[in-house]
N, C-alpha and C positions, 0 to 999 in steps of 0.2 A: 504494500500500500504506500501511496505517496500522498502526503498532506499538502494541499495547495490553497493559497488565499485566492478567493474569487474577486477580481477587481470590480469596483462599483459599476462600471459600465457593462459588465456581464451578469450582474446579480439578478436582474429581472428575467433574463433568458434561462438562468440556472435554477430559479426558484421552484419551478414545477418538478425538477428532479430531486431537490433536497427537502421539499416540504413534508413528504412522508416521514423522514427521519426526525425532523423537528417536531412534527405532530406527535410522534411516538414519545418523544422526550417530555412533551407537555403533560402527558398522563401523570407524571410525577412532580409537576411544577407547582402544585397547590393553587393554581388559578391566577398567578401573578401576571401572566401575559396570555393573550390569545395568539393563534397562528397568524392572524392578520396584523396584529400589533408587531410581532416579531418581523414579519415581512416589511412593514413600514419602516421600522428602525434600520433594517438592512438596506432597503432601497433608498432611504434618505441619507445613507452613509454614516449613520450614528453608531451602528454596530458592524463588525466585520464578519463576513461569511467565509468559513474554511471548510473544504471538502476533503474526503479521503477517496482517492481513485486508484484503480488497478492499472496494469500495464496497457490496457486497451482504453484507458481514460473513462472507464465506467465508474460512476459514483457509488460508494458503498457506505458512506456516512457523512455527517455534516455537523458543524457546530457554529454557534454565533458567539461573538466576543464583544464586550464593551470595554472601554478603557476608563479607568478612574485615576485621576492624578491626586496624589497625596504629597505632603511636603518632602518626604524622603524617598518615595517610590512612585512608579507608574505601574498600575496593576492591570493586567489583562484578566478580566473577569468573565469566565465562561457562563453565558446566560442560558444556553441550551446546547445539548449534545445528544446525538442519536446515531444509531448504526454502529459501524466499526471504524472509529477514528483513532482512538488511542489504544490500539490493541497490541502494540509492540513498542519496544524501546526506540526503534527507528522512527516510527510515526510520532511518538511523543517528542523526540528530539527535533523533528521537523516542525511540529507545532511550536515548540520553544523558539526555534529559529525565526519562524514567521512573526511571532509577537515581539521578539527582541528587535526585529527590523523596524517595528513600529514604536520602539522606545520602551517597551515593558521591561520592568526589573523583577516582577513577580507574576505568577499566575494564581488566581483564586477561583473558587466556584462553590456554590451551595450544593450539597449532595446528600442524598439519602445514604444510609449506612452501607448498603452493598456497593454503591459507587465509590464511597469514601475508602472502602477496603481496596478496590481496584486502583484508585489513585495513589494509595499509600505505597504500592509497588514501584511507583515512579518517584517516590521521595516526598509526596505531599504529607503535610502534618496537619492535624486538627488544630485550628486556631481558636475557635470558639463555637459554641452551640447557639443556634438561633431558635428562639421560641416566639410564639405568636398567639395573640388573643384577638379575635375578630369582634369589633364593636358593632 
């Protein structure tokens, strides 16, 4: 698998190919975003779209990333991920290289326990637990 950043000018043409992966990820997202809202953020250039493709350039996974600037770091925050994107050390390194090229010094993401276990294999550490109370 090869991880590739989808340039903004090709995001609309690519969306139909990646939306099933993003939609699958939304089943675990707690309702923070809809598929249409994620599409809007990507097509407006506020979020980055990254895909995992095979040797024939067939997409097997996708993720969206927002960037958050803090005083000491620029964080690439994974807002959605689905399919097979970070399934090997090689594709994870590629993901790191892509977000580093955009100035990121850290990668973060909110994850359910099973995904957190997967990400720990690549060196992620639990930083804090998020709790929520709906008013």
